[in-house]
C-alpha positions, 0 to 999 in steps of 0.5 A: 514465529519468534518475538524479538525485543527492540530497544535503544542502547548507548554506543558504549554498550557495543550491541552485536550486529547479530542482535540488531533488528536490521541484521535479523531482518537481513538474516530472514531475507537471506534464509531461502526457504521453499515458497508454498503454492499458496503463497505464490498464488497470492503473489500472483494475485497481487501482481494482477491487482497492481497491474489493474490499478496501474493501467486504470491510472495511465492518463491521470496527471500524476502518472503522466508526470512520473512517466515523463520523468522516467523517460528522461532516463532511458537506458540502452541495452538492459533496463526496465519497462514502464506501464503504458509504454512499448516493450522496446523502451527501457529506462533505468530501474529506479526510474521504472520503479518510480513511474510504476509505483506512482501508477500503482498507488494513485487510485488507492485501490490495491492491497493493505495491511493494518496492525500497529501501523498502516501499510500497502505491501504491494508498493514493493512489487514495482521496485523488485520487478524493475530490478529484475528486469534490468538485471535479467532475472526470471520469475522464481527470483522475482517471486522470492524477492516479492515474498521477502518484501512482504514478510519484512514489511508486515512484521515491521508493521506488527511491531512498530507504530509510526503514526503515533509520531506522525511518521509516514509509513514509508519508513517501513516500506523502503526497508521492505523494498530494499529487502525484496531487491536483495532477496531477488538478487540473492545477496548476502546477509552483510550486504542486505543488513547495510541496504536495509539500514540505509533504506530506513535512514533516508526514508523518514518523513512526516505524515503531513502528506496525509493531512489537511489538503492531501496532494498527489505526493501521497501517490509518489510516496512509495515511489520515492521509497523505491528509488531510495531503496534501489540506490541503497542496495546498489551502494551496499553491493559496492561494499559501502556501510550505512548508519548502524545500528539504525533501529537501536542506536542512541541517536537512531530513528527509535531514540529520536523519532519514535518512542525515544531512549526508553522505547521497547518494541516487539517485532515478530519474525519467522524462525530460521527455516520457517516459511514466509507467509506474511503475504497471506495476512494481507488484503486488497480492496474491493472499493477505491477508498482508504481501507478502514472505509471498506467495511463501512461502504459495504455497510452503507449499501446494506443500510440504504435499503431501509431508508426511503428519503435521505432528506429525512436523516437527522444525524449519522454516528459512526462508532469505529476504532481510534485509527479510523476516527482520528485519521479518516474521521471527524477526530482528524479535525480536518475541515478539508474532509468536509469540503466538496471542493477538496482533492480526491486524495482528501475525499478518499481519506474522509469517511464522512464523505465516503459513507454518504456517497455509498449510502446515496448511491449504492455503489462505489466507483474509482472516478464517478464517486470522486467527481467534483460534480458528485461531491458538490451535490447539494443534498450530498453535502447536507447529508455529509455534514450530519455524519460524525465519528467516535471511537469505541474501545471494542472497535480499537481492540478488534483493530489491534487484535493479533489473530488475523481471523479476529482483527477487524477494521469496521464499525457500528452505524446509528442513523437517527431520522427526523421522526425519531426512528433509529436505524443501526447496523454494524459490520466487522470486516469488508466482504472482500477480506480473507475473513469476510463474507465474500473473500477475494479469490483469483476470480475476483482479482481477474474480474477487478482487472477486467473492470478497470482495464476493459476500455483501455487494453484489448482482449489479446493483450489482457489474455497475454498478461494474465497468461504470463503472470499465472506462470510466474515461477516458470517465467524466463528473464524475457518474459518478466520484461513484459510483465508490466507492458500492457499496451493501451488501445489508444494514445497514452497522454504524455506530459506537456509540462517540462521540468529539469529532466526535460 
């Protein structure tokens, strides 16, 4: 890996294209190095993971509406397929990516990478897959595109913090989605450079989507990025340019939205000829909740065995990292995070609620744990309001450790009982983390898939899908078309609400 300095230059400096971050990202994307079996295996895991959470979401309102919007853009001839619809229905690639991204993101239950900023790198897969389907690419090209998107996304997240300036993480995702599509198509460096620049330019939005009463837009954010990315690539392929230099210019994203004219970022990227392995640093979720709660859910399961009567708990203090405290903890100062009538999306971002329910129940479920009646239990609300978070330097340092084997997103919990007894414990990493107690492997991804989909698709459909994806690099274009067609056993609900698109 080589570290690249990224800072702002005045226009009169005339920064060479080859010295710009967008060009370096494009050169990385177009450096077609061999992909190892280890990396391919992880891509397969993530395609399985995406499908499991997407199928489990098919009849949730945001997915119903996103699918209805996509169906207003049916394409005759070649097009892309949509989760839950028959294989003979094809829509325009950007609309398939839209519907499928919402389905993948809705439950907040797929992969994650945390460093200087946050990310869900698996959000690129629906965009790359939709374009592969529409343009008739096979599994080898799809694999190349997914690997490139992860490489761009993870390394941007390592080097540039968006959250500090309350910019949503789609600003790293959209360039990665564009990069993945360019790699899939085998485009040249110039075209890729222009697509990445436009993708960033049009995808900057604020983190209000994750603040206060969090709405369904949180699930739509990567879908919005996917549409913008696909359109950016299409425009670049036609020879059009984009705002440049998008990172380093004096009126650029960095200069006016991030750290400003004096900014100095360091972004690591593989050297020319070096394998793209960033996907191996990412991790999925065993529990359907914000990633920074994963280890604390596991810890709650462990600590509950030492408490016989939850009504006797006086207080619960969670010592954790800066990000966890200020984003999903009491440091966020969001009263909605303590409100039992808040949206699922809000409760998913309340470690106070999540730890309480995990402590009481000893399990976590993507629907039952968020049910309105579950959140409104009198004893739960009382216990929930006894939870407080605090930042501790040790956990913040672990969160930002550059060694993936040391990086950790856990915390220490101190439970004080009414009789003065103190029960404390800590956990650095979720059990399912690559460096955790029980790292997720293929068997776990398939088990998660089966758990989420067994009541929705039949065994023959399940076996067909698993068989296809496990042969990823050898798939024909026709087989790639079937990768996200998982026919439900019953009727898939469609939207009765009409919009501009019908």
